[in-house]
C-alpha positions in Angstrom: 291.8 102.8 39.9 288.8 101.0 41.4 289.0 102.9 44.7 288.5 106.2 43.0 285.2 105.4 41.2 283.4 107.5 43.8 284.9 110.6 42.2 282.6 110.1 39.2 279.6 111.0 41.3 281.5 113.3 43.7 282.4 116.0 41.1 278.9 116.9 40.1 277.9 117.0 43.8 280.8 119.2 44.5 279.6 121.5 41.7 276.2 121.7 43.5 277.8 122.6 46.9 280.2 125.2 45.6 277.6 126.9 43.4 275.1 127.0 46.2 277.4 128.5 48.8 280.4 130.1 47.1 279.5 131.6 43.7 277.0 134.3 44.5 279.5 137.0 43.3 280.9 135.0 40.4 280.3 136.0 36.8 278.1 134.0 34.5 281.2 132.8 32.6 282.9 131.5 35.8 279.8 129.7 37.0 279.1 128.1 33.7 282.6 126.9 33.1 283.1 125.7 36.7 279.9 123.7 36.5 280.8 122.3 33.1 284.3 121.4 34.4 282.8 119.4 37.3 280.9 117.3 34.8 283.9 117.1 32.5 285.9 115.8 35.4 283.2 113.2 36.0 283.5 112.1 32.3 287.3 111.9 32.7 286.7 109.6 35.7 284.3 107.5 33.6 286.9 107.1 30.9 289.5 106.0 33.5 286.9 103.6 34.9 286.4 102.1 31.5 290.2 101.8 31.0 290.4 100.0 34.4 287.6 97.6 33.4 289.4 96.8 30.2 292.3 95.4 32.2 290.0 92.8 33.8 289.3 89.3 32.4 286.0 89.2 30.7 284.5 86.8 33.2 285.6 89.0 36.1 284.9 92.4 34.5 283.2 94.0 37.5 284.0 95.4 40.9 282.2 97.2 43.8 283.2 100.1 46.0 281.6 100.4 49.4 281.1 104.0 50.4 279.6 103.4 53.8 277.2 101.1 55.6 274.0 102.9 54.8 271.0 101.0 56.3 271.2 98.1 58.6 267.9 97.2 60.5 267.6 93.7 61.7 268.1 91.4 58.7 267.6 94.3 56.3 270.9 95.6 54.8 271.3 98.2 52.1 274.9 99.5 51.8 275.9 102.6 49.8 277.9 100.6 47.3 278.9 101.5 43.7 278.7 98.7 41.2 281.0 99.0 38.1 280.5 96.5 35.3 280.2 96.8 31.5 276.6 98.1 31.7 277.1 100.7 34.3 280.4 101.7 32.6 278.5 102.4 29.4 275.9 104.4 31.2 278.3 106.6 33.1 280.3 107.3 29.9 277.1 108.3 28.0 275.5 110.3 30.9 278.6 112.3 31.8 279.8 112.7 28.3 276.6 114.0 26.8 275.8 116.0 29.9 279.2 117.7 29.6 278.4 118.9 26.1 275.0 120.1 27.2 276.5 122.1 30.1 278.9 123.9 27.7 276.1 124.6 25.3 274.0 126.0 28.2 276.6 128.7 28.9 275.7 130.3 25.6 272.0 129.4 25.6 271.2 130.7 29.1 273.4 133.8 28.8 271.6 136.8 30.5 269.0 134.7 32.3 268.5 135.9 35.9 268.4 132.3 37.1 271.7 131.4 35.5 273.3 130.2 38.7 270.3 128.4 39.9 270.0 126.6 36.5 273.6 125.2 36.8 273.0 124.1 40.4 270.0 122.1 39.2 271.9 120.8 36.2 274.8 119.5 38.3 272.4 117.9 40.8 270.6 116.2 38.0 273.8 114.6 36.7 274.8 113.5 40.2 271.5 111.7 40.8 271.6 110.0 37.3 275.1 108.7 37.9 274.0 107.5 41.4 271.1 105.7 39.7 273.2 103.8 37.2 276.0 103.0 39.7 274.0 101.8 42.7 274.4 98.1 43.4 271.0 97.7 44.9 267.4 98.6 44.2 267.1 101.0 47.1 270.1 103.1 46.0 268.8 103.0 42.5 265.5 104.3 43.8 267.2 107.2 45.5 268.8 108.2 42.2 265.4 107.5 40.5 263.6 109.9 42.8 266.4 112.4 42.6 266.2 112.8 38.8 262.5 113.1 39.2 262.9 116.0 41.6 265.5 117.7 39.3 263.3 117.3 36.3 260.5 119.1 38.2 262.9 121.9 39.1 264.2 122.2 35.5 261.0 121.8 33.5 259.4 124.4 35.7 262.5 126.5 35.8 260.7 129.6 34.6 258.1 129.2 37.3 256.8 132.7 37.0 255.0 131.5 33.8 252.0 129.4 35.1 252.0 127.1 32.1 255.7 126.2 32.6 255.2 125.7 36.3 252.2 123.5 35.5 254.2 121.4 33.1 256.8 120.8 35.9 254.0 119.7 38.3 252.5 117.4 35.6 255.9 115.6 35.1 256.3 115.2 38.8 252.8 113.8 39.5 252.7 111.4 36.6 256.1 110.0 37.5 254.8 109.4 41.1 252.3 106.9 39.6 255.1 104.9 38.1 257.3 105.3 41.1 254.6 103.8 43.3 254.8 100.6 41.2 258.6 100.6 41.5 258.4 101.0 45.3 255.9 98.1 45.5 258.4 96.0 43.5 261.2 96.7 45.9 259.0 95.7 48.9 258.1 92.4 47.1 261.7 91.8 46.2 262.7 92.1 49.8 259.9 89.8 51.0 260.8 87.2 48.4 264.6 87.2 48.3 265.5 88.8 51.7 267.8 91.3 50.0 267.7 94.2 47.6 271.2 93.8 46.3 271.5 92.7 42.7 274.4 90.2 43.1 272.7 88.5 46.1 269.4 88.0 44.2 270.9 86.3 41.1 272.1 83.1 42.9 268.7 82.8 44.7 266.7 82.6 41.5 267.6 78.9 41.0 264.7 77.9 43.4 262.1 79.5 41.2 260.7 78.0 38.0 260.5 79.9 34.6 257.3 81.8 34.6 257.0 82.0 38.3 254.0 84.2 39.3 255.9 86.1 42.0 258.8 86.8 39.6 256.3 87.9 36.9 254.6 90.2 39.5 257.9 91.8 40.4 258.8 92.4 36.8 255.4 93.9 36.0 255.7 96.3 39.0 259.2 97.3 38.0 257.9 97.9 34.5 255.2 100.3 35.9 258.1 102.4 37.2 259.8 102.2 33.8 256.6 103.2 32.0 256.4 106.4 34.1 260.1 107.3 34.0 260.6 106.4 30.3 257.3 107.9 29.1 255.6 104.9 27.7 251.9 104.5 27.0 249.8 105.4 29.0 252.1 107.5 31.2 253.8 109.3 28.4 251.8 112.5 28.7 254.3 114.3 30.9 257.2 114.2 28.4 255.8 116.4 25.6 254.9 119.1 28.2 258.4 118.9 29.5 259.3 121.1 26.6 258.4 124.0 28.8 261.8 124.0 30.3 265.0 125.5 28.7 266.0 123.6 25.5 269.2 122.2 27.0 267.1 120.7 29.7 265.0 119.0 27.0 268.2 117.6 25.5 269.5 116.4 29.0 266.2 114.8 30.0 265.3 113.3 26.6 268.7 112.1 25.4 270.9 110.2 27.8 269.6 110.6 31.3 266.2 110.5 33.0 264.0 109.0 30.3 266.5 106.2 29.6 266.4 105.2 33.3 263.5 102.8 32.7 265.4 101.1 29.8 268.5 100.8 32.0 266.5 99.3 34.9 264.9 96.6 32.7 268.3 95.7 31.2 270.0 95.7 34.7 267.3 93.3 36.0 267.4 91.1 32.9 268.0 88.2 35.3 264.5 88.7 36.6 262.8 89.5 33.2 264.3 86.5 31.4 262.5 84.3 33.9 259.2 86.0 33.3 258.1 85.5 29.7 254.7 87.0 30.3 256.3 90.2 31.7 258.6 90.3 28.7 255.7 90.0 26.3 254.0 92.9 28.1 257.2 95.0 27.7 257.5 94.2 24.0 253.8 95.0 23.3 253.9 98.3 25.2 257.2 99.3 23.6 256.1 98.4 20.1 252.7 100.1 20.5 254.2 103.2 22.0 256.8 103.4 19.2 254.1 103.7 16.5 251.6 105.6 18.6 254.0 108.4 19.5 255.5 108.5 15.9 252.0 109.0 14.5 251.5 112.0 16.7 254.8 113.4 15.6 253.7 113.5 12.0 251.6 116.6 12.4 253.2 118.5 15.3 254.2 122.1 14.5 256.3 123.0 17.5 259.9 122.1 16.7 260.5 120.7 20.2 257.2 118.8 20.4 258.1 116.9 17.2 261.4 115.8 18.9 259.5 115.1 22.2 257.2 112.6 20.5 260.1 111.2 18.6 261.8 110.5 22.0 258.7 108.6 23.2 258.7 106.6 20.0 262.5 105.8 20.2 262.1 104.7 23.8 259.4 102.4 22.6 261.9 100.7 20.3 264.3 100.2 23.2 261.6 98.5 25.2 260.6 96.4 22.2 264.2 95.2 22.2 264.1 94.4 25.9 260.8 92.6 25.4 262.4 90.1 22.9 265.3 89.6 25.4 267.7 91.6 23.2 268.9 93.7 26.2 272.3 94.5 24.7 270.6 95.9 21.5 268.3 98.1 23.6 271.3 99.6 25.4 273.0 100.0 22.0 270.1 102.0 20.7 270.1 104.0 24.0 273.7 105.0 23.2 273.1 106.0 19.6 269.9 107.8 20.5 271.8 109.8 23.1 274.1 111.1 20.4 271.5 112.0 17.7 268.7 113.1 20.0 270.9 115.4 22.1 272.2 116.8 18.8 268.6 117.4 17.5 267.4 119.0 20.7 270.4 121.3 20.9 270.0 122.0 17.2 266.4 123.0 17.8 267.7 125.3 20.6 270.1 126.9 18.2 267.1 127.5 15.8 265.0 129.0 18.6 267.9 131.2 19.7 268.3 132.5 16.2 264.6 132.9 15.7 264.2 135.1 18.9 262.2 132.4 20.7 260.0 131.2 17.9 259.2 127.5 18.0 256.5 127.1 15.4 258.1 125.5 12.2 255.3 127.1 10.1 256.9 130.4 10.8 260.4 129.4 9.8 262.0 128.3 6.5 265.1 129.2 4.7 267.4 129.0 7.7 270.0 126.9 5.9 271.8 130.0 4.5 271.7 131.9 7.8 272.6 129.1 10.1 274.8 126.7 8.1 276.5 124.9 11.1 273.2 124.3 12.7 271.7 123.1 9.5 274.5 120.6 8.6 274.7 119.2 12.1 270.9 119.0 12.3 270.9 117.1 9.0 273.4 114.6 10.4 271.1 113.9 13.3 268.0 113.7 11.1 269.7 111.1 8.8 270.8 109.2 11.8 267.4 108.9 13.4 265.8 108.1 10.1 268.0 105.0 9.9 270.0 105.9 6.8 272.8 103.2 6.3 276.2 104.2 7.6 274.9 106.4 10.4 274.4 105.4 14.0 270.7 105.1 14.1 270.7 102.6 11.2 272.8 100.1 13.1 270.9 100.1 16.3 267.3 100.4 14.9 268.0 97.7 12.2 269.3 95.4 14.9 266.1 95.9 17.0 263.9 95.2 14.0 265.9 92.0 13.2 265.8 90.7 16.8 262.0 91.4 16.9 261.4 89.5 13.6 263.7 86.6 14.3 262.2 86.1 17.7 258.8 85.4 16.1 257.1 88.7 17.0 256.1 89.5 13.4 253.2 91.8 14.3 255.5 93.9 16.5 258.0 93.9 13.7 255.4 95.3 11.3 254.6 98.0 13.9 258.4 98.8 14.2 258.7 99.1 10.4 255.7 101.4 10.1 257.2 103.4 13.0 260.4 103.7 11.0 258.4 105.1 8.1 256.7 107.7 10.3 260.1 108.6 11.8 261.8 109.3 8.5 258.8 111.3 7.3 258.3 113.6 10.4 262.0 114.3 10.8 262.4 115.3 7.2 259.2 117.3 7.3 260.7 119.1 10.3 264.0 119.6 8.4 262.4 120.9 5.2 259.9 123.3 6.9 262.7 124.7 9.2 265.7 125.1 6.9 264.5 125.0 3.3 262.1 127.1 1.2 261.3 130.7 1.8 261.4 132.4 5.2 257.9 132.6 6.6 258.6 134.6 9.9 258.3 138.3 10.6 260.7 140.9 9.3 262.2 141.5 12.8 262.9 137.8 13.2 264.5 137.7 9.7 266.6 140.7 10.6 267.7 139.0 13.9 268.6 135.7 12.3 272.2 134.6 12.9 274.3 131.6 13.6 274.7 130.7 17.3 278.0 131.4 19.1 280.8 128.8 19.1 280.1 127.8 22.6 276.8 126.4 21.2 277.9 125.2 17.8 281.0 123.3 18.9 278.9 120.8 21.0 276.7 120.4 17.9 279.6 119.5 15.7 280.9 116.9 18.3 277.5 115.3 18.6 277.1 115.3 14.8 280.4 113.3 14.5 279.2 110.9 17.2 275.8 110.6 15.4 277.6 109.6 12.3 280.2 107.2 13.6 278.7 106.0 16.9 277.0 103.0 15.4 280.2 101.3 14.4 280.8 100.2 18.0 278.0 97.7 17.4 278.8 96.5 13.9 277.1 93.1 13.4 278.4 90.1 11.5 275.8 90.8 8.8 277.7 94.0 8.1 281.2 92.6 8.4 281.8 93.2 12.1 282.0 91.2 15.3 279.4 93.2 17.3 282.0 94.5 19.9 279.4 96.4 21.9 277.1 93.4 22.5 280.2 91.3 23.3 281.2 94.0 25.9 277.8 93.8 27.6 277.7 90.0 27.4 278.7 89.3 31.0 275.8 91.4 32.3 272.9 90.9 29.8 273.2 87.1 29.8 272.7 86.7 33.6 269.3 85.3 32.8 270.7 82.9 30.1 268.9 79.8 31.3 265.6 81.3 30.1 266.8 82.5 26.7 266.0 79.3 24.9 262.5 79.5 26.2 262.2 83.0 24.8 263.2 82.0 21.4 266.5 84.0 21.1 267.6 84.5 17.5 270.5 82.6 16.0 273.7 84.6 15.4 274.1 83.0 12.0 273.8 85.4 9.1 271.3 84.5 6.4 269.5 86.0 3.4 266.5 86.7 5.6 268.4 89.1 7.8 269.5 91.0 4.7 265.9 91.1 3.5 264.7 92.5 6.8 267.5 95.1 6.7 266.6 96.0 3.1 263.0 96.5 4.0 263.9 98.9 6.8 266.1 101.0 4.5 263.5 101.1 1.8 260.9 102.2 4.3 263.1 105.0 5.6 263.9 106.2 2.0 260.1 106.1 1.3 259.4 108.3 4.3 262.0 110.8 3.1 260.6 110.8 -0.4 257.1 111.5 0.8 258.3 114.4 3.0 260.3 115.8 0.1 257.3 115.7 -2.3 255.0 117.3 0.2 257.1 120.0 1.8 260.1 120.7 -0.5 258.3 120.4 -3.8 255.1 122.0 -2.4 252.7 119.2 -3.3 249.0 119.8 -2.6 248.3 116.7 -0.5 249.5 118.1 2.9 246.9 120.9 2.7 244.1 118.4 1.7 245.0 116.0 4.5 245.0 118.8 7.1 241.3 119.3 6.6 240.3 115.7 7.5 238.9 114.3 10.8 241.8 111.9 11.1 244.3 114.8 10.9 242.5 116.7 13.7 242.5 113.5 15.8 246.2 113.0 15.5 246.9 116.8 15.9 245.0 116.7 19.2 247.1 113.7 20.2 244.1 111.3 20.1 242.5 113.4 22.8 244.4 111.4 25.5 245.0 114.4 27.6 241.4 115.5 27.3 240.3 111.9 28.3 242.6 112.0 31.3 241.2 115.4 32.3 237.6 114.3 31.9 237.9 110.8 33.4 240.5 111.4 36.1 241.5 115.0 36.8 238.0 116.7 36.9 236.3 114.0 38.9 239.1 114.2 41.5 238.7 118.0 41.6 234.9 117.7 42.0 235.2 115.1 44.7 237.8 117.3 46.4 235.5 120.3 46.3 232.6 118.3 47.8 234.9 116.9 50.5 236.2 120.4 51.2 232.7 121.7 51.7 231.2 118.8 53.6 234.0 116.9 55.4 236.6 119.6 55.8 234.4 122.6 56.6 231.4 120.6 58.0 233.0 117.8 60.0 236.6 118.7 60.7 236.0 122.4 61.2 232.8 121.6 63.0 234.7 119.4 65.5 237.5 121.9 66.0 235.1 124.8 66.4 232.8 122.7 68.6 235.7 121.9 71.0 236.8 125.5 71.0 233.2 126.6 71.8 232.9 124.1 74.6 236.0 125.3 76.3 235.0 128.8 75.7 231.7 128.2 77.4 233.5 126.5 80.4 236.0 129.3 80.6 233.2 131.9 80.4 231.6 130.3 83.4 234.8 130.1 85.4 235.6 133.6 84.5 232.6 134.8 86.4 234.0 133.3 89.6 237.1 135.6 89.3 235.4 138.8 90.6 238.4 140.5 92.2 236.5 140.9 95.6 238.3 139.5 98.7 235.0 138.7 100.4 233.9 136.4 97.6 237.2 134.6 97.6 237.0 134.1 101.4 233.5 132.6 101.0 234.7 130.2 98.3 237.6 129.2 100.5 235.3 128.5 103.5 233.0 126.5 101.3 235.9 124.5 100.0 237.1 123.8 103.5 233.6 122.7 104.6 233.4 120.4 101.6 236.7 118.7 102.4 235.7 118.3 106.1 232.4 116.8 105.1 234.1 114.3 102.8 236.5 113.2 105.5 233.7 112.8 108.1 231.7 110.8 105.6 234.7 108.4 105.0 235.2 108.0 108.8 231.5 107.3 109.6 230.7 105.1 106.6 
């Protein structure tokens, strides 16, 4: 029922409260299953919400639930209201569903960790803020959830804070995101000043007075996109996300699959009514997304840390989502967000299973031959790899192919080429990862080989469920070209066409199926198969070319991630540190401390003088009193006479 939607966000929050105050003496098992049950209850509430929404007519498929009157100052009003429509319904299903599986997986993965209870508190809090983000009916409530997931990511990435490198990674994620969040905050200020409201449903009818391409609407969209670039790790603010691998692997799956990093994509899709009126802003979104997709994919080609490969893959896949948004294919972007949640959560949890079996080893050069020892992990990981590579019949094929077709048909042919090359890179680096990890001879130590084993069922069952979703999840968006009716895009239609009056200007593609669409589809499939074949020849058949390439300057450049982190350190971080050191010596110690110490010295001097008056001799006090009386009398006589 609509009046019980608040339970979707209440259950994870209840998990936080109970774990914080009441579970100090509970066992690990009790804490883990209770926390998982809270998120499971949230997922059940999301399913019930979806069922409720199905009962509405398509044109009226939305409702709001007012929790309380949050902020009312003068003409400014921001209620705490939950908005349920097809878009938010998809998001709460994905967030709560995938998070539920990750919680269960974490029970096995985090077993024996001294911070087990603290971990699940942070995990429940993360889910609460993400659900608040996608359910908020206004920009300010969305921003609270936005900042909340940023806080939780800092706590979870730096979970093992005793390790300085891991603590630093958490701080890096937090600081880089603050840059993007500043842009988002400026956008909210500008929205309020222009529209007089921050509520989505109140902004839409007021857009009629603005022309397509309005400079103020464009400015709002670009500022919002700055926030999205930070949160969803797009160039140039992507640098925090690979370092986020410092946290526990289930955290990587939670952040990288269906929650925090997809918040930027969700925000752009949610505000499509603004972006569809700002063609320039959409062009920027498309260019940044397409460029990031191939840029991050190229770095993933040579990474040797199993989690870093997947991290750069996430950055690349998010680029595809923004590319779809940039060509006004918002529904397709959300479709890829959903399929990506399935196969990327699967791949990260699969990598965690490998790390668990390898006694903490993450370098794929020290693995190999794990297929026989970890069969469930292997076959589920293979399903995720095939899905992300875009093999026909699996979820990634349907969503990525649709992105490439929408890009091509909208006239962005250069960006389409970048997307195709990115697809080639994706297929190559994922199968390189698969072959080096699971095939060939074992290259680790004898103690690691002796310890090798399949993960417990509490970890493998979520893998199997996600593998099934990675295989069949794409059929919810089966397009007419493949014999379907595209039910997913039809479901989102009431939300993602709110800016429909601008779509003709943006060159939206026709829905008619033609030979050209099949040709574009064929090219993407051939490119994916080519990437797999190259990886197979180089890493399964032991060709000589990988060794030769690894000695070149280009390889070292890509291996060092194009030296972007070093450039940031040289151009931004170190100058700020140097300036801070100079200011500390000159301004802080010289000026501030000088003023403080000077004032203290002055009053010390005054006090020292006055202290000499306090001799303790009665005669001296009598003389001072007499002198004071004479001074007062002299003053009075002076006023009387003159």
